[in-house]
C-alpha positions, 0 to 999 in steps of 0.5 A: 481411186483405189485405195490398198494396204498390205500385210503379212510381212515380216521376218522368216528364215531362208526357206520358210513361207510367207503370204501377203494380203492386199486389202482394198477399198474405193471401187470394185476389182471386178475390171482391175488387173492387179499387180506385186511388185518389190523394191528391194534397197537402191535399186529399182522396183522390180515386177514380181507377179501380176493376176487379170480381172477375172484371175483366169491368167497369171504372170510371174517373174522368172526369180519366182516362178514356181515359189510364188502364187498370186491370187485374188477374190473380188468378192472380198476385194483382196489379193494374195501372195503366198511366197514358198521357198524364200531366199535372202534375195527375196528381201524386199518392200513388197508393194501391192498395184492395181490398173484398169485392166485392158488385155496387156503389159502387165510387168512395167510398174508405170503401167499402175495408178493405185499403189498400196504403202508396201510390207517389208519381206526380210529373209535371213537366218 
């Protein structure tokens, strides 16, 4: 069992930056793949970024490539999502997710077992 709590969301102007964090508890993250997903109103949950258990490989959605950075610190049981050059279309609730890392398929939401409650990100002028 992993419990995750996201924080760092808020209102930001286009072109601005936010840094989301996800603090986890309940078990070690040393063998877990972690990911960020987002969901806008009336839309399906969308993959944003994933990071393997050891941080050695990351994966990003095309829509956020070169703007967002996912990172982790297993000793602190925390992952982050640094979001730069934010656009209005980035507006969504952002969720932290975790699952055991078995080496493949990091972009499907139904692969993840543990989810946080989400944090709202609104990009608007």
